[in-house]
C-alpha positions as CSV (number, residue, x, y, z in Angstrom):
1,M,-0.1,-0.2,0.0
2,R,1.6,3.3,-0.9
3,S,0.8,6.6,1.7
4,T,0.4,9.6,0.2
5,P,3.3,12.0,1.0
6,R,2.7,14.8,3.3
7,S,4.2,16.9,0.3
8,E,1.5,16.1,-2.1
9,R,-1.1,16.2,0.2
10,S,-3.0,19.5,2.8
11,G,-3.0,18.4,6.0
12,G,-4.6,15.0,6.7
13,P,-8.2,14.1,6.7
14,R,-10.6,16.5,4.9
15,T,-13.7,14.5,5.3
16,S,-16.7,14.4,8.1
17,V,-15.5,11.4,8.4
18,G,-12.4,10.8,8.0
19,L,-11.4,13.7,11.2
20,W,-13.9,11.3,12.9
21,L,-12.1,7.8,11.7
22,R,-9.2,9.4,12.9
23,A,-10.0,10.6,16.5
24,G,-11.0,7.2,17.0
25,L,-7.8,5.6,15.5
26,R,-5.6,7.8,17.8
27,G,-7.6,7.4,20.8
28,D,-9.9,10.7,20.7
29,S,-12.6,9.0,22.9
30,E,-13.4,13.1,22.8
31,D,-13.5,14.6,19.9
32,Y,-14.4,10.7,18.1
33,R,-17.4,11.8,20.5
34,R,-17.7,15.2,19.1
35,L,-17.1,14.4,14.6
36,A,-19.4,11.6,15.0
37,R,-22.1,14.4,15.1
38,T,-21.1,16.2,12.2
39,L,-21.6,13.0,10.3
40,N,-24.4,12.8,7.6
41,H,-24.0,16.8,7.1
42,G,-24.9,16.8,10.9
43,Q,-28.5,14.9,10.4
44,K,-29.7,11.7,11.5
45,G,-29.7,9.0,9.0
46,W,-27.3,7.5,6.6
47,N,-25.4,7.9,3.1
48,D,-23.4,5.2,1.4
49,D,-20.8,8.4,0.8
50,E,-19.2,8.1,4.8
51,P,-19.2,4.5,5.4
52,A,-16.8,3.8,2.3
53,V,-13.9,5.9,3.6
54,V,-14.1,3.7,6.9
55,A,-14.6,0.9,4.4
56,A,-11.5,1.6,2.0
57,A,-9.7,2.2,5.3
58,C,-10.5,-0.8,6.5
59,E,-9.5,-2.8,3.2
60,M,-6.3,-1.3,3.2
61,A,-5.4,-1.7,6.7
62,V,-6.8,-5.4,6.0
63,R,-4.5,-5.8,3.1
64,R,-1.1,-4.3,5.1
65,F,-1.2,-6.5,8.0
66,F,-2.2,-9.5,5.9
67,A,1.0,-8.7,4.1
68,T,3.4,-8.5,6.5
69,Y,1.6,-11.4,9.1
70,R,0.6,-14.0,6.2
71,H,0.8,-17.2,8.7
72,V,-1.6,-16.0,11.0
73,P,-5.0,-17.4,9.6
74,V,-8.1,-15.0,9.7
75,E,-9.1,-17.1,12.5
76,A,-6.6,-16.7,15.1
77,F,-6.7,-13.0,14.3
78,V,-10.8,-12.2,15.2
79,A,-10.4,-14.3,17.6
80,D,-6.8,-12.5,19.5
81,M,-9.2,-9.1,18.4
82,L,-11.7,-10.5,20.4
83,E,-9.9,-10.7,23.6
84,R,-9.0,-7.7,23.9
85,I,-12.6,-6.3,22.7
86,A,-15.1,-5.8,25.7
87,K,-17.4,-8.3,25.2
88,E,-20.3,-6.1,25.5
89,M,-18.3,-4.1,22.8
90,A,-17.6,-7.9,20.8
91,P,-18.5,-7.7,17.0
92,S,-20.0,-10.9,15.5
93,P,-16.6,-13.3,15.4
94,Q,-18.6,-14.0,11.9
95,G,-19.1,-10.8,10.4
96,M,-15.4,-9.8,11.0
97,E,-13.7,-12.8,9.6
98,A,-16.4,-12.5,6.5
99,V,-14.7,-8.8,6.2
100,I,-11.3,-9.4,6.5
101,R,-12.6,-12.1,3.7
102,A,-14.1,-9.5,1.2
103,A,-11.0,-7.5,1.7
104,L,-9.1,-9.9,1.2
105,N,-10.5,-11.0,-1.8
106,E,-11.5,-14.2,-0.2
107,N,-15.1,-14.9,-1.4
108,S,-16.6,-12.0,-3.3
109,D,-18.7,-10.0,-0.7
110,V,-19.5,-9.2,2.9
111,P,-22.7,-11.6,3.5
112,L,-25.7,-9.2,3.0
113,D,-27.3,-10.2,7.2
114,I,-25.3,-8.0,7.9
115,K,-26.6,-5.1,9.0
116,R,-25.3,-1.8,7.5
117,G,-24.8,-0.3,11.4
118,E,-23.1,-3.5,11.9
119,L,-20.5,-3.1,9.0
120,L,-19.4,0.3,9.8
121,R,-18.8,-1.2,13.6
122,I,-16.9,-4.1,12.1
123,R,-15.2,-1.9,9.9
124,G,-14.4,0.4,12.2
125,A,-13.4,-2.2,14.9
126,I,-10.7,-4.3,12.4
127,T,-9.0,-0.8,10.8
128,A,-8.4,0.4,14.8
129,N,-6.9,-2.9,15.5
130,I,-4.4,-3.1,12.8
131,T,-3.1,-0.2,13.3
132,D,-2.5,0.1,16.5
133,I,-1.0,-3.0,15.7
134,L,1.2,-2.1,12.9
135,K,1.9,1.4,16.4
136,L,1.1,3.9,13.1
137,N,2.1,6.8,14.5
138,A,-0.3,10.5,14.6
139,D,1.3,11.3,11.8
140,A,0.8,7.9,9.5
141,I,-2.4,8.4,10.6
142,D,-3.4,11.6,8.9
143,D,-1.5,9.5,5.8
144,F,-3.9,6.3,6.4
145,V,-6.8,7.7,6.4
146,A,-6.6,11.0,3.6
147,E,-5.6,7.6,1.7
148,A,-8.8,5.9,2.3
149,E,-11.3,9.3,1.8
150,T,-9.2,9.2,-1.9
151,V,-10.0,6.0,-2.4
152,A,-13.7,6.3,-1.7
153,I,-14.1,9.4,-3.9
154,S,-12.0,7.1,-6.5
155,R,-15.1,4.4,-6.5
156,G,-17.4,6.8,-6.9
157,Y,-18.4,8.2,-3.4
158,D,-19.0,11.7,-2.5
159,P,-18.0,12.1,1.6
160,P,-18.9,15.7,2.6
161,P,-16.2,17.9,3.4
162,A,-15.5,18.7,7.0
163,F,-17.3,21.2,8.5
164,A,-17.7,22.6,12.6
165,P,-20.2,21.1,13.9
């Protein structure tokens, strides 16, 4: 995976979802909660453009991790991850495995029975876990999230630009 150098972009994430994702990956719970109010233009409801950034980030993280740690079975990765998550917060192991296998092109698609909110949560949890394992620093997280935004846009999505809540 090629990260966009800082010199080729202007300061990290530029979308509301990118800033929210960055706060989550950095463990900044105050900003994470505050920025959650900016998602979907600050309105209740759902749009598909913002989850596309999280999906791109998850795919990038999964591919980076499993390119480095080829010997780790998906099931073992999920089991280890579930041990580190509070039981009441843990996504379904089957959903996690399906998302990882889809990102690795081991199956054609994520099962349709995963609700979109749960899918977003699974992708976010996997991404956070991998960026933590890979020990990405703040600048690397900025680059990573900005690249995920670019990937989502290249796929035809249009995540709203960042704005103050």
